[in-house]
N, C-alpha and C positions, 0 to 999 in steps of 0.2 A: 431544615429551613424551608418554609413554604415558598413555592414558586409564584403564587398569586398574592400580590401585595394589596392590602386593604388601605385605601387612602382616605384621609380625613376629608379632603375635597377632591372631586374627580380632576385628574390631570389630562388635558387634551394635548397630545403631542403629535406633531405632523412629521412624517418621515418623507423626505425628498429623495428621489432616486436619480442616478445619473441617466442622462439621455443616451439611449443605446444607438448603435449605428444602423439598426435595422428599421425599416419603415413601420413595422408592426408595433413598435413601442414609441410612436411619435410623441405621445403626450404623457409619457411616464414621469415627466417632471412635475406633473400635478400631484397633489398630496394624497397620501394614503392616511386616512384619519383613524386613529386608534383611541377609543374612549375607554378609560379605565373606570370600572364601576366599583360599587362597594364590596359586593360579595364575589363577583365573578368578573372575568375579563371578556368583554365583547369587542370583537374586531369587525369594523366596517370598512371594507375595501372599496375605494373608488373604482368605477368601471373603466375599462380600457377605452381607447379612442374609437374602437369599432362599436362600442356599446353606448357610450355617453360622450357628448360633444364637450369641447373644452369650456364653452361658456357656462354650461350646466355645472361642470366640475368647479369652475371658478366661483360660481354663485353658491354652490354647496360649501365650498371652502370658506367664503366670506361669511356665510350664515353661521357656520360652526365657530368661526373666530368671534363673531358678534355675540353668540350665545356664551362663549367662554369668557368674554370680557365683561358681559353685563349680567352674569349670574348674581342673583340677589340673595339676601340672607335667608329668605323663606325657602328658596330652593335647597340651600345647604341644610337647613334644619329639617327639611322634609326627607333628607337622605336616610334611607333605611340602614340600620346596622351601625350607625355612628352615635357614639355617646362620649362626650368629653370627659366623663367621670366613670366610664365603663369598667376600667380595671379596678377601681375602688369598690364598686358594687360587687364585682366578681370575687374579690378577696374579702368581702365582708367588712371593709374599713369604712368607718364613719368619722369624717373630719370636715366640719362645715367650712372652715377657712381655706383648707387646701382644695376642697371641691370647688369653691368659688374661684380660686386662683386658676384651676384647670379650665373652667368655663371662660374666664377672661382671656386666658392664653389662646383658647380656641378662636375666640372672636378676633384677637390680634392676628392669628394665623390667616383667617379669612381676609382681613384687611390687607395683610402683607401680600397675599396672592393676587388680590385685586390690583394692588399697586404694581406688582410685577407684570401683570398682563396688560397694563397701560403702556409699559415700556417695551415689552417683548411679545412676539407673536404667540409663544407658548413656553412651557417650562423646559422643553428640550433646548430651545434657543437660548434660554436663560443660562443653562448649564453647558453651553457650547461656545463660550466667548473665545476660546482658543482658535476657532475657525476664522475669526476676524482680527483679533488683537495679536500683536507681535509681528514677526516677519512672515509673509506668505507669498509664494509664487502665484502670479496671476496669468491666465492663459494669453492675455494680450501683451506678451513680451515685456513684462515688468514685474517688479516686486513691490507689494504694498506693505506699509508699516503703519500700525495703529497702536496708540498708547493712551492710557487714561491718566491725566494730570490736571485736575481742575484748577490748581493754584498757579499754573504756569501761564506766562504771557507769550511765550515763544517756544517752539519745539523744533529740533533739528537732529539729524543723525550725524555723528562724528565717527569716522572710521578710517581704517588704514587705506581704503580704496579712494578716499577723497582728501587724504592728507590731514585727517582729523580736523577738517574745516567745519565750523559751526554755522556756515551760511550756504554751503553748496546744495545740501539736501535738507530742505526745511519746509515747514508749514507755519503760517502766521495766524494770529488771532483775528477774528472778523473776516477771514477769507475762507475759501473752500475747505481748507484743511483743519477746521476747528468747529465743533458744535457746542450747543448750549449746555451739554452735560459734562464738558471737560475732556472730550475725546479728541485726540489729534491724529491727523491722517497725512502721511507722506508717501509719495510715489517715487520709486527708484526705477527709472526707465533703463531698459537694456540699451547698450550702445551699438550703433551700426558699425559694422566692420568697414574697413577702408575699401572703397570701390563698390560698395553695395548701396542700393537705393531703398528708400522707405517703402513700406508695404502700400499696395494700391488701395486696400481697404483700411480705414482707420481702426476698424474693429477686428482686424485680422488676428486669429487665434492660433496657438501652437499647442499641440499635445506633447508635453515634455516627458511623459513616462510610458504610457501604454504602447504607442506606436513609435518606438525608438528609431527604427530603420525607415520609417515613412518620411519621404521628402516631398518636394513639390510634384504633384501628379502631372503637371504639364497642361492641364485643362485650365483655360482662362476663366476668370470670374464671370465674364459676360456669357460664356458658353454654359456655365453651371446655372446661372440665373435663367437663361432661356429654357434649359431643360426643366427647371422647376416650374416655370410659368406654363410651359406646354403641358405638363402633367397635371397641374392644378386647375387651370382655367379651361373652359370649353372654348372652341374656336370663336374668336371675336369677342369673347366675354371680357377680356382685359382691355378692350378698346377704350372704354370709358376711363380706365386708370391712366392711360397714356394721353388721353384727350379730354381733360376735365371740362373744357368749355364747349364741347360739341353739342351737348344736349341743350343748354340754355341758348346757344347761338341758333340752333334750329327752331326752338320755340319762339325766339325773337323774330326770326325770319317769317315764321308762319303768321305771327300776329301783326307785324309791322312792315313786312316785306312788300314788294310790288304786287305779289299775288295774294296778299292778305285781304281781309274784309275792309271795305272803304267806308261803309256806313253802318249804323247800328242795326239796320234791317238786315244787311248782309251778315252781320255778326250773329244775329239770331239768339236763341236761348242757349246759354252755356250750361251743360250738365254739371252736377257736383263733381268734385275732384275724384272721388272714389270711382264713380261711373266712368269718367274719362280715362282713369288709369286702367281699369279693367278692359276697356275697349282697346287701349293701346297695347296692353300686355298680351291680349289675345292675338294680336298681329305680330308683335316683336319679341314676346317672351318676357319673363319677369326681369326687373331692373334692380341692380344693387343700390342705385341711388334714388329710387322712388321711395317716398316716405308717405305714411298714412297717419293722419292725426288720430290720437287715441281718444279724442273727445273732451280733454281737460282744457277748458278755455283759459284757466288761470296760469297755465304754463305752456308757452308757445314752443318750448324746446322739448317737451315731453312727447316725442314721436317715436315711431318704430318703423323699421324697414319692412319691405315686403316679406311676410312670413314664409311664403312659398320659396322665395330665393334663399332666405336665411336657413331654412331646413335643409335645402340642398347643399349649401356650403358647409353646414355642420356635419353632414354625412361624409364629407371629404376628409382624407387623411393629409395633413400638411406635409410638404416635401422636406421634412427634417433631414433626410439622408443627404440631400443636395447641399443643405447648409453645412452639415458636418463635413462634407467633402472639401469645403473651403478651408477647414482647419488643417494646418500643416503639422508635420511631425518634428521631433527633436532634431533630427538630422538637418532639416531645412532651417531651423532656428539657429543651430550652431554655425551654419554656413553664413547666415546674414548678420547675426548679433553676437556681441560679447555680453555676458551677464552683468547687469548693473551692480550687483553685489555678489562676487564669486563665492563659491563654497569654501568655508574655512575663514572667511573675512572676520576681522575683529572690529567690533563697533560698540558704541555707547550712545545714550540719548542725552542731548544737550537741552537744558531748559533755561529760559530767562525768567526770573521770578521777581516779585517785589523786593526780595532780599538780595538780589544779585544773581549772576549766572552760576549754574552748577551742572555737573555731569553725573549721570547715574547709569547703572546697569539696568536695562529694560525689565520691567516687572514680569513680562510674559516671555522672557528669553528662555529658550529650551536647552541651551548649552552655554555654560559660563565658566570662565577661568577666574577663580577668586583672587583676591589680593594676595600676592606671593612675593617674598623677597623684596619688599618695597615697591613693587610694580602695582600700578592701579588695576583694579579688576576690569574685565570687559566681557561682553557676550561674544559668542562665536556663531556665525551663520552656518547652520548645518543643513546643507542641501546637496548630498552626494549624487552623482550621476546615477541614472537608473540601474546601470549594470553593476554598480558598486553598492547600492542601497540594500539593506537587509531585507530578505524575503521570508515571510513566515512559513513554517513547515507544519506546525502542530497546532491543533485547537486546544482549548482549555478542557481539562478533565471534568467529569461530572463531580459535583460536590458530594462527598460521601456523607453517610449518616453520622459518622463520628470523625472528629478531627484530631490528628496527632501532628502537632505543629512543631517544626524545628526552627527555633529563632536563631538568626545569624546576623553578623555584622561583616560586610564585605572586606573592609580594610584589615581586620585582624584575623581573617580566615586562613592565612598562610602560616607556614612554619618559620619562615625567615623574618628577621627583625626589620620589616619594611611594610609599606602599604600594599596590600594585595589588590588585584584588579578583578573586574567582572569576569574576564576570560579565565583567570586562575580559579575563581570560584566555580565557574561553569565546568571546567575540565577536571577539577580535583575533588571539590566538595559535594557537588550535586550527586555524583554516583555513590558517594559515601552515605549521603542522606537517604537515598533510595535503598541501599543495602541495610541501613539501620532500621528500616521499617516505618518511617514517617510518611505521611501522605500530603503534607503541606509544609511550606517554608514561610517564615515571616522575616522580612528584611528590615533592619533598622539602619538609620543613617544614610539612606540612599539619596534623599533629596539634597540639593546643593546647600552647603553650609561653609562659612568662612573658616572657622577654627575647627581643626580635626579633633582636638581634645574635648569638644562639646558633644561628641558621639553622634552628632547630627540633629540635636534637639533645638539648636538655635538656627533655624532655617533662614537663609537669605534669599534664595531664588526658588520659588515654589514649583515652577514648571520644568526645572532642570535636574537631571541626574548628576550626581557629583562627578566632576571631571577628573578628580584624583583617582577614580577607579577605572576610567575609560570613557569611551564615546557613547552616545545614545544607542547606536547600533549594537555595541557590545552588550548593553543592558537588555536590548531586545533579544539577542541571542541567548542570554541567560534565562530569560522568561520562557522562551520558545523551547529550549532544551529541557527545562524543568517540566513543562507541559508534556513533552515527549516521554519523560520518565513517569508520567502520571502524578506529578506533584502540583498542587495548587500553589500559587504565589500570592502572598499577602504582603502589604506594606504597613509599617507604622507611620501614620500620617499625623503631622503636628499642625493643627489648625487652632490650637488653644492659645498660642502666642507666637511671636516672631522675633528674630534677632533685632537688636537695637542698632545694628550697623547702618550707617547712612550711605557710604560710598557704594556698597555692593547690595545692601538690603532694601527694605521698603520704608524704613524710618525716614521721615522728612523727605519723602520721595520727590515731591514737587515743590519743596521749599516750605510747605505748610506742615504743622504738627499734627493735623487731623485729617490727612488724606485717607490712609487706610486704618488709622488707629484713633482711639479716644485721645482727647487732649487732657492736659493736666495729670493729676495723680491717677485718674481712672485709666489712663493709657499706659501706665507702667506697672509691671508685676511687682508686688510688694517686696519680694525677696530675691528674685532671679534677675532683675534688671532687663527683662524682655518687654516688648511692646504688646499691648492688648488690642485685638481687633475690634472695630466698630461694627458689630454684627447687624445693627439696625439700618445701615446704609445699603441701598440697593446695589450700588456699584461694588461694594465690598463683598456682598453676597454673590454677585455676578462673578467676581474673581475666585472666591473660595469654592462655590459649587462647580464652576467650570474646571477648577483644578482637580476635583475628585473625578469628574468625567474624563478629563484629559488622560489620567494615568490608566484608566480602563480602555479608552479608545486607542491611545497611541501605543501603550505597552502591554495591553491585555492583562492587566492586574486583576486578580480574582477576588480581592477583598482588602479591607482596611481595618487596622486597629487604631481607634481614635485616642491619641495620647492625652493624658491628664485633663479629663473633662472638668474636674473640679476647679481648675485654674480659670476656665472660661465661664462656667455656670454661675459662679459667685463673684461679687465685687471684692470680697476678701481673699479671692484665689484659693479657697478651700482651707486656708489656715485659720481654722476656728474649731471650737469644741462642738461636737454633735452628740446630742442625747438620744436621737431617734424620733423626736417629736416632729410631726409633719409640718408644723409651723416653720421649722428651720429651712424647709425646702420651698417656702412661698413668701418669705418675708422681704424686707426692703433690700437685702443683700443678694437676692437672686436676680441674675441678668436674664430677663425674659427674652430679649433679642437673641441671646446665645442659644436658648432652648428652641426657639423658632428655627434658627439655622440648622440645628441638629435634626429636627423633625423634617425640614425641607430636604436636607441631605439624604436622609434615609428613604424618604418617599421617592425622590427623583432617581436615586441610585437603583432602588429595587424595581422601579418601573422600566427604566432604560435598560437595566441589566438584571434580569430576574434571578440569575444564579449568583449574584454578588453576595459576599459575606461581610457584615459589619460587626465590629467588636468594640465594646465600650470599656474604657479604663477609667473608672471613677472611684476614688477612695471613699467618697461619701455615699455610694450606692443610691443615687437619686431615684426616688420612687417612679416606677414605670419605665425603667431603662429599656427593657426588652419586651414591653407590651406593644401591641399594634398601635399605630398612630390613630386609628379609627376609634380606639378605646381610651384615648387620653395618654398613651405612652409615647416614648421617643422613637421606637421602631427598630432598635438594634437587634441583631440575631443572637449575640452572646455578650456577656459581661465578664470581666476578669475578677476573680476572687483574690483581691490584694492582701487579704488577711492571712491567707495560708502561708506564703513564704515568710511573712513577718513572724508568724508563730514559730515556724521551724527554725528560723534564724535565732530567735530568742531562746528557744530550747537548747540549741547547740552551743550558744555562746554563754548563757548565764544560768541555766537550770541544770542541776545534777541529774544524771540519768534516772535515778530511782525516784525522783520527784516529778517526773513527767505525768501530766494529767491526761488520762485516756478520754475523759469527758470533754475536756477542752479541745483535744485533737478532733474528735468527732464533730463537736458543735462548730468549730472554726471551719472545717472542711465542708460542712453542709450548712453554712450560716443562713442561707435563705432557701429553705426546702421547697417553697412554692415556685422558685425559679431554677430548680436544680437542673432541668434539661437545657437551660440557657447558660449554664455556668462554664467558664473556662478556668481550669485549675493548673497550677504549676507549683513545683516544690521550690524552684529557684529560677530566676531569669537573669537578664543582663544586669538588673539593679544590684543583685548580690555579687556579681562578678566584676562590675565596672565602677560602680558609684563609690569608690573608696572603701568598700567593705570586703570582707573575706567570703570567698565562695564556700559552699558546704564542704567540699573536698579539702580545702585549705584548713577549715576549722576541724575537720575530722582527722586528717593525716599530716597537717602542716607541722605539728610540734612533735611528731614521733621520731625518736632517735633509734636508728637501726642497731646500735650497739647496746641498747638498754635491755634489761632483763625482761621487761614486759612488752617488748617490741611486737611479738606475735599477737599477744592479747589486744594491744592497742590497734593493731592493723585489722584484727578480726572485728573489733568494735566498730571501727570506722567503716569498713566495707558492709557490715550487717545493717547499720543504721542508714547508710547511703541507699541500699537496696530497698529496705522497708519503707523509708520515707517516700521514695518514688512510687512504689507499688500501691501504697494506700492512697496516695494523692491521685494516681491515675484511675483507680478502680472505684473510689468512693463517691465521686462527684458527678458532674454533668457530662455533656457529650463532646467536650473538647479538652485536650491536654496539651501543654506546651513545655518545651525544654530548651535551654539556651546552649548554643554550640560549645561542645567540649564537656559540659557537665554530665553527660550521659556516661562518660568513662572516668569521671572523677578527676578532671583537669587539676593538677596540683597547685597552680598559681592563678590568682585573679588577674584581671586585665588592668594595665596602667598605661593610659595613652600618653604620648609624648607631650610634655608641657614644661613650663619654666621650672616647676618644682623638681623635675627629674632630669634637667638639662636636655630636654627633648629627646629622651632615649626611647627607642623602639623595642628594647629587649623584652618587655612584658606585653607588648601590643601584638601578640600572635597566639597561636594555638600549637601545642606540642603533639602533633599527630604521630610523631615517631614513637610515642609511648605504646601505640597499638601494634607496632611491628615486632615487639618482643613479648614473651610470656611474662605474666605478672598480674598484679591486682587491677591495673587499668584495663588490660585486655579482658580480664574476667568480668569486670563491671560492665564493659561494653557488650559482652556476650549476654549478660543478664538483661540489659536494656533492650537488646534485639529480641530476646525471647518474650519480654514484656510487651513489646509492640506486636509481636506475632500472636500473643494471647488475645489482644483486642481484635486483631484482624480476623482471627479464626473463630473466636467465641463471641464477637460483637459485644464486648463488655460495655463500652461507653454508650452504645445505642440502645441498650436495654433499659427497662424501667428503673426508677430510683431504687437503691438498695433498701432492704429491710434490716434494721438493726435490732438484734435481740440479745446481744451480750457485750456490754461495755463495763469492764470491771477495773476500777482504779487500784484495788488492792493487789490483784494478781497481774495487773497491767496487760490484760488481754482484751482484744477487740475482735468481734466476729459479726459478720453480716452476710446476707444472701442477696445475690443479684442474678435473677433468672435461675438457671440450673447450677450456678457457681456459688461455692461457699468459700469465704475468705476468713482466715484466722491469723491474727497477729499477736505475738508475744513480745512486748517491748521491755520486759523485765531484764535488767542488766545481769542478774545472777541466777534467778530461779528458773529451772527447767521443770517441765511437768511430764511425767511418764504416761499418764492417762487422764487427759483433761477433757471433761465432758462439755460439749457444745450442743445446744438444742437446734433441731431442724424440723421443718414441717413435714417434708416428704420422707417416708420410709423407703429405704433402698440401698443401693451400693454406690459409694462415692470413690472416685479415683483421684489421686493426687496428680495434678497436671503442671504445677509450678511450685518449686520449693527453693526459697532463697538460700538454704543451707547446703545446697549441692556443691561438690568440690569444684566443678567447672565455673561456679560463680564466686569463688574464693571463700567458700564455706567449709564446714567440718565434715559434712557427709554423714551425720549421725543416723538419719533414717535410712533403713535398708529397703530394698525393692519389695520385700514381702509386706512392708507397712504402707505401700502406696495405695492399697485398696482397703476401704473401710465399709463395714456394714452397720446400719443403724441398729440401735438398741431401743426397745419399746420402754422408754422411761421418760417421764415428763421433766424437761430441763428448759430453763429460760422461757417458760410459758408454752412450750411446744410438746407434742405428744411423744416425739422421738428425739434421740440424740446420737451423736457419734463420739467415741473416745479416741483422742489422738495424742501422740507424743509431741510435745511442744518444747524444743530446746530454747534456751534464752536467746533473745534478739533474733528471732526467725519469723518468717511468715510462710503460710501454706495456702494454696488455692486448690480446692477440690471441685470436681464436676460430678453431678448426679448422672450416673451411667444407666442405672436400671431402677425402676420404681417397683417396690414390693407392695402388693395389696394385701392388707391383713384383715 
């Protein structure tokens, strides 16, 4: 994945830094402007206060914002390297209708960005709504709550700390707490403790985290202000600040006092204002209140202060340190105040709407207890004291060139028939994943959802981790420990639809049907009963883009797999026949707003977090999924080949072994050769194990009778195909491979979540890890999977160039291909073995067998002996190559050879 993102339209993102407690960083709160160009990244850093004054910085900042807001179409078209149909040209595709669609989509993208910049300072702010919305601790001893509900007429917080009152903590329409965009603002003031007096300064701030032990310094505010003034002003310079009327009074006395001129002759000729000021300044020094007309008669207010005095003031460093000294610490806050909303408080948001009053779980809540046992759902205020809050220990690992992803579900990750927790997964499963040789994990079902049996796909609260697994800090610990083990952490994110629940979800959130979602049939998924987002609404975009950024900022997530893109891209939700004609991707059933959201999501994510990984799951393979947005693509790093697991499942369930087509296997696994390096392949994932279907192991081993005559033969068949399917899927495709938890050792049972159909049983909602503790086929399959991961780690299989296929024989059922110095040979024939099977190779030399699926330690027969592990090429043309090697190929086995020595003939 490239660390430099090519953007369709430059994004100007302003990074604000915390004000430090040292005087040298007095103006570090002014922006550092980073301009993202087309081909390269240019960083322009604002000067420090010692080099550039704050007025200049502010002017530069305003100018940059103005340029960002007013960029016109000509500027964008002149941008070098951008072509809305670039990937079509690169691929040699000519389709007038689709090309026109891409150009119109680009124009719509420009218009969308212009609209965003009218509402937001920049795109980083657009994707950082979580910094304002929801519950947030404010330094001025209060908690601020902000919510978007345009259909509401009244908004209040009902909670356990106010007796669930809908009137005590509220904001009203047409008052300070409501704006024209439908955002509501409520202040929850901390409560003074008995015997304590209110702060002397109405803007008194408290540092709640960094200086936990810092209390009141004992220095009064007057003393601090005096120190600040003494350092900032020269002696007597602040005199005019304290005595505003001294100058006009003296001027009046000079003109009209007893010693003033009495006649016009005594008054004499009055020099012009500038001459008089220069004479006065020569005697008294420059004055901050003297002004000089700039000569524009039409604007009497267009004046400027004495430039000499202004330059001297600009050279000064403001006494920020003294202002910061007025900020007190958490210890002083605890002594004076009780929190207005204590940590762990339960709350909901109350709305009065045209259809009557209603209560909802806040849309931006970060910790939620779903509806359970008849109790109404509620949000939980998560603000642990600093000594209890989780502290990060490890940074994110570097993104490897090849991804070996271990897909997991937290709830079913334990051995016992119950819901496992984040801590259970951290302590028991993470070390196992590391041992197994994977370098990334992908978690499904992490985001809060009401019904456990939905596996997490009907999300109700997009900013909350599921409380059934533990607290937000427990999830932080999981991610942190994974990073410490060198594992990347990905999440499957569901932004293609949302749960239809009203009490706990977003449906009918403010009483209206079209707050977050489309109204009418467009707002309902045709088959799943879920709600469809209104991607063309700026506030919905604000919510979704901020959600992506939230998981990265708050939990240090390393990447996302975007679930079921076909549900959002098309108004028919992807349930239509596709012939491959590009017109199907640009007709009236395509939701252009959804495509614009995906482009914005990829651009913003890759700019804010250059090492982020985005994966597209789209059954229709929308053109340009993994092409740069600058070339008309959607900007994803990888796409999932969904055809591969379907093919394997069909073969195992319905096609006799001797009828398997080698051509179909190869064509399916490399379905889009031009995007091979962007392809993520897997033999089976959670869909085969969870969605009411049988896992491969269940299909291969589930019907074997231990007491039957052909038990050993059936067991050998199952283990052989299990290994071969995984090996060819790993080594034939792109740079990413994925496996679902337990499938690597042939978990014998699929997953069945507790539901009414099984009397809410947890007996199959777990993983049988104990199978690995005893010798047997499951332990052997796990050993093979570990060695397969080591093969990629050591030989860099996935990161090498796309394989060269030179032998695909449907009659002998043999597939052979070369990838770098590695030669892969598969014999899928159920009965035929070959004593001396010739396979063509380009390089003459000696080849060593480095992986053999038939070894006894892998539950094989061990037919090949050690003296057969080295093969020397024969100078004979086979498969179009000048050389070949002859190998022994037992039935249902696969072999991997490595070129050890090249022979020059």
